[in-house]
Backbone bond lengths (Angstrom), bond angles and torsions (degrees), N, CA, C in turn:
res aa  C-N    CA-C-N  psi(-1)  N-CA   C-N-CA  omega(-1)  CA-C   N-CA-C  phi
1 M - - - 1.446 - - 1.519 110.27 -
2 F 1.271 115.18 160.98 1.457 124.32 177.92 1.518 105.60 -120.04
3 Y 1.324 118.30 110.63 1.453 121.18 -171.95 1.525 112.42 -113.30
4 P 1.338 117.60 120.89 1.457 117.36 169.79 1.514 108.36 -72.60
5 Y 1.315 117.32 147.58 1.453 120.46 -176.29 1.523 113.33 -60.15
6 T 1.314 118.56 -21.67 1.463 120.49 -177.58 1.525 112.88 -84.07
7 Y 1.325 118.54 -4.41 1.456 121.75 -178.71 1.523 109.68 -119.73
8 T 1.325 115.82 138.51 1.457 118.74 -177.92 1.524 112.94 -114.98
9 D 1.310 118.27 -10.41 1.466 119.27 179.97 1.526 109.59 -103.44
10 T 1.299 117.00 -165.60 1.460 121.19 -177.78 1.525 110.55 -93.00
11 L 1.297 116.39 42.04 1.455 122.33 179.66 1.516 111.95 -57.01
12 L 1.320 117.34 -28.52 1.449 119.99 -176.32 1.517 113.49 -77.89
13 D 1.308 118.11 2.66 1.459 120.12 173.57 1.524 110.37 -71.69
14 R 1.311 116.86 -10.76 1.458 121.33 178.95 1.527 108.35 -136.50
15 M 1.314 116.08 170.41 1.457 120.20 -179.19 1.525 110.53 -68.09
16 F 1.328 116.91 144.52 1.454 120.18 173.39 1.518 110.01 -152.12
17 E 1.313 114.85 164.77 1.449 121.46 174.58 1.515 107.95 -126.66
18 V 1.315 116.33 144.43 1.456 122.00 177.97 1.518 107.57 -121.23
19 D 1.316 116.51 121.68 1.453 120.11 174.28 1.515 108.14 -92.81
20 T 1.319 116.13 120.54 1.452 119.59 170.97 1.520 106.00 -98.70
21 K 1.280 117.42 -176.34 1.464 119.79 -176.06 1.525 111.99 -57.57
22 Y 1.340 117.38 -39.07 1.459 119.82 -173.58 1.520 115.61 -121.85
23 N 1.308 118.03 -17.67 1.457 118.15 -176.33 1.522 110.84 -137.07
24 K 1.315 115.36 158.62 1.459 121.77 -179.51 1.516 108.99 -110.08
25 L 1.324 116.11 126.07 1.452 122.06 176.83 1.520 107.93 -103.02
26 R 1.299 116.25 134.76 1.465 120.73 179.00 1.516 107.73 -121.92
27 F 1.316 115.68 125.02 1.454 121.89 -179.24 1.526 108.28 -117.01
28 V 1.331 116.96 130.45 1.459 121.40 -179.51 1.527 109.08 -133.22
29 D 1.334 116.32 131.89 1.460 122.04 173.12 1.522 106.70 -85.87
30 K 1.341 116.85 112.45 1.459 122.24 -176.85 1.530 112.72 -98.38
31 G 1.308 117.76 12.79 1.462 121.25 179.62 1.518 111.79 95.41
32 E 1.324 117.49 -76.51 1.466 122.46 -179.97 1.534 111.76 -81.17
33 F 1.334 116.97 -18.63 1.456 121.02 -177.31 1.526 110.04 -153.59
34 Y 1.336 114.98 166.14 1.458 122.28 171.98 1.517 107.25 -103.17
35 S 1.324 116.78 146.15 1.458 121.86 177.04 1.528 108.06 -122.29
36 L 1.319 115.85 126.53 1.455 122.44 177.98 1.517 107.47 -117.31
37 T 1.335 117.53 123.02 1.459 120.76 179.65 1.523 109.95 -128.65
38 T 1.318 114.93 149.81 1.459 121.80 174.64 1.519 108.59 -152.34
39 P 1.336 117.39 136.79 1.457 119.15 177.10 1.527 110.87 -74.31
40 L 1.321 115.86 134.51 1.467 122.41 176.45 1.529 108.21 -131.43
41 T 1.305 115.99 70.82 1.456 121.88 -176.69 1.521 110.46 -57.73
42 G 1.312 116.36 127.12 1.457 122.07 177.56 1.519 114.88 78.50
43 A 1.319 117.78 5.24 1.474 120.80 -177.63 1.521 111.08 -76.53
44 R 1.334 114.74 148.99 1.456 121.78 172.71 1.521 108.19 -108.58
45 K 1.325 116.88 149.30 1.475 121.47 -176.87 1.519 112.38 -57.23
46 E 1.327 117.79 -36.46 1.459 120.00 -177.52 1.532 112.68 -71.05
47 D 1.328 117.68 -11.14 1.470 121.26 178.70 1.528 112.92 -96.10
48 V 1.327 116.84 -6.48 1.468 122.04 -177.99 1.525 108.76 -106.24
49 H 1.334 115.89 131.79 1.466 120.58 -179.28 1.524 109.33 -127.23
50 V 1.325 115.49 126.89 1.463 122.52 176.54 1.522 106.13 -119.19
51 L 1.334 116.40 117.54 1.460 121.77 -175.54 1.521 111.17 -125.00
52 V 1.320 116.58 144.51 1.466 122.49 171.20 1.516 106.47 -116.92
53 K 1.326 115.70 122.53 1.458 121.10 -178.55 1.516 109.55 -106.66
54 E 1.335 115.96 120.45 1.462 123.90 175.97 1.531 113.46 50.46
55 D 1.324 116.67 32.31 1.472 122.98 179.29 1.523 113.46 57.92
56 T 1.329 118.50 16.69 1.464 120.32 -177.67 1.520 113.45 -126.23
57 Q 1.342 118.17 -12.41 1.454 119.84 -175.12 1.531 110.57 -139.89
58 L 1.327 115.32 130.61 1.459 122.17 175.36 1.518 107.87 -105.24
59 T 1.331 116.22 129.90 1.462 121.76 176.62 1.518 108.93 -123.75
60 I 1.328 115.73 129.07 1.459 121.58 173.89 1.519 106.45 -118.27
61 S 1.333 115.38 125.20 1.461 118.81 178.75 1.522 109.83 -133.90
62 Y 1.315 114.05 149.63 1.460 121.98 177.78 1.518 107.12 -130.93
63 N 1.320 116.18 115.47 1.462 122.86 -179.74 1.520 108.82 -133.38
64 P 1.339 117.56 89.04 1.467 119.19 -177.88 1.518 111.63 -68.71
65 K 1.342 115.77 139.55 1.460 120.55 177.25 1.527 110.08 -70.96
66 E 1.326 114.78 -33.00 1.458 120.57 175.70 1.527 107.88 -109.93
67 K 1.315 116.83 145.39 1.462 120.71 -178.12 1.529 110.19 -59.30
68 N 1.329 115.99 131.80 1.457 122.61 179.20 1.524 108.09 -112.99
69 P 1.335 118.30 112.60 1.463 119.63 -177.65 1.529 113.56 -69.96
70 Y 1.329 117.69 -14.82 1.459 121.48 -176.43 1.522 113.18 -91.85
71 T 1.329 117.23 -35.22 1.461 121.56 -175.92 1.522 109.92 -138.94
72 P 1.328 118.16 108.36 1.467 119.54 177.20 1.529 111.62 -75.05
73 S 1.324 116.41 169.69 1.463 122.09 178.70 1.521 110.95 -60.95
74 F 1.347 115.90 149.28 1.461 120.67 174.46 1.514 109.29 -158.84
75 T 1.325 114.91 161.92 1.458 123.14 171.96 1.514 107.48 -140.95
76 N 1.324 117.10 129.70 1.470 122.88 176.25 1.520 108.67 -127.56
77 K 1.335 115.86 142.52 1.467 121.30 -179.19 1.524 109.74 -127.92
78 W 1.345 114.42 145.42 1.451 121.71 177.37 1.517 109.78 -137.06
79 S 1.312 115.32 151.22 1.452 122.19 173.46 1.520 108.07 -86.06
80 L 1.320 116.90 137.76 1.466 121.95 179.37 1.516 110.30 -107.64
81 E 1.313 115.49 130.51 1.462 121.21 172.77 1.522 106.81 -149.57
82 G 1.307 116.27 130.29 1.466 119.64 -179.52 1.519 112.62 77.85
83 V 1.344 117.20 21.13 1.458 122.13 179.44 1.528 108.60 -116.37
84 D 1.318 115.90 135.36 1.462 121.98 176.16 1.529 107.64 -78.50
85 T 1.321 116.93 89.81 1.460 121.77 -171.81 1.531 113.38 -67.39
86 D 1.322 118.57 -18.28 1.463 121.01 178.59 1.524 112.45 -74.39
87 N 1.322 117.43 -15.52 1.466 120.52 -174.99 1.523 113.78 -120.50
88 I 1.323 117.55 21.41 1.469 121.00 175.63 1.520 108.46 -69.05
89 V 1.328 116.20 137.25 1.463 122.13 -179.55 1.526 108.29 -128.31
90 A 1.329 116.42 136.52 1.462 121.62 177.36 1.521 109.22 -125.93
91 S 1.342 116.13 142.58 1.465 120.33 176.85 1.523 109.03 -142.86
92 L 1.319 115.74 150.78 1.458 122.73 176.35 1.512 107.33 -125.23
93 N 1.328 116.17 109.31 1.458 121.75 -178.03 1.515 109.81 -132.03
94 N 1.332 115.64 125.91 1.466 121.85 177.66 1.524 112.49 51.21
95 G 1.328 117.25 41.52 1.460 121.19 176.41 1.513 115.31 79.00
96 L 1.325 118.38 12.04 1.468 121.57 179.22 1.529 108.79 -120.65
97 L 1.332 115.92 117.79 1.455 121.04 175.14 1.519 108.47 -87.08
98 T 1.327 116.52 127.46 1.463 122.20 177.64 1.522 108.06 -123.87
99 V 1.327 116.00 127.82 1.459 121.61 176.15 1.527 107.11 -118.86
100 V 1.322 116.55 121.70 1.465 122.66 179.47 1.522 107.58 -101.28
101 L 1.328 115.12 123.24 1.468 122.01 -177.61 1.529 108.50 -116.55
102 P 1.346 117.70 96.42 1.463 120.06 -179.80 1.528 110.77 -64.65
103 K 1.305 115.73 140.24 1.467 120.18 177.16 1.525 108.86 -74.72
104 S 1.312 116.08 141.35 1.466 119.24 176.12 1.523 108.85 -77.62
105 K 1.297 114.86 150.57 1.465 120.89 178.74 1.517 108.98 -74.76
106 P 1.325 117.61 136.57 1.470 118.45 176.51 1.524 109.92 -64.12
107 A 1.297 115.09 143.89 1.468 120.02 179.99 1.526 109.85 -63.39
108 Q 1.322 115.41 130.24 1.454 121.11 178.53 1.519 108.71 -87.34
109 P 1.315 117.42 133.14 1.461 118.49 178.76 1.528 110.07 -65.18
110 K 1.317 114.96 138.86 1.459 120.13 177.81 1.520 108.67 -81.99
111 V 1.304 114.65 130.30 1.467 120.44 176.68 1.519 107.07 -127.73
112 R 1.298 115.50 129.24 1.444 119.76 176.36 1.515 108.78 -142.07
113 T 1.301 115.09 149.74 1.463 120.97 179.82 1.509 109.03 -90.12
114 I 1.318 114.46 132.96 1.466 120.74 178.40 1.525 107.00 -101.98
115 E 1.303 115.24 125.56 1.461 120.18 -179.82 1.521 109.77 -70.96
116 V 1.290 114.65 132.04 1.470 119.91 177.77 1.531 107.60 -88.36
117 L 1.311 116.99 126.32 1.466 122.27 -177.64 1.509 111.86 -94.53
């Protein structure tokens, strides 16, 4: 699961939206991956930072070097579980930040035959 710090249940098993003071985050479970989007009107790529810390925490921050009247600075953090953190992809197109979080594959039980002597 992918858990935002503000939620304690399995809310992320279904689509939801989170309104923060200035921006709206939309999270959707797409089956093979999770999609997180937020509008960042007037944002430049160099002002947006997406970080994964120790494979357990996702941080998205927006700190414009020049004042942006449409989108003020923010930082949001989420706990990661069940996400393939090596393959997270983020893009900023036409003022929309999209972060794709592929689900990790469940561990397959190891089965091996033991020769009887």
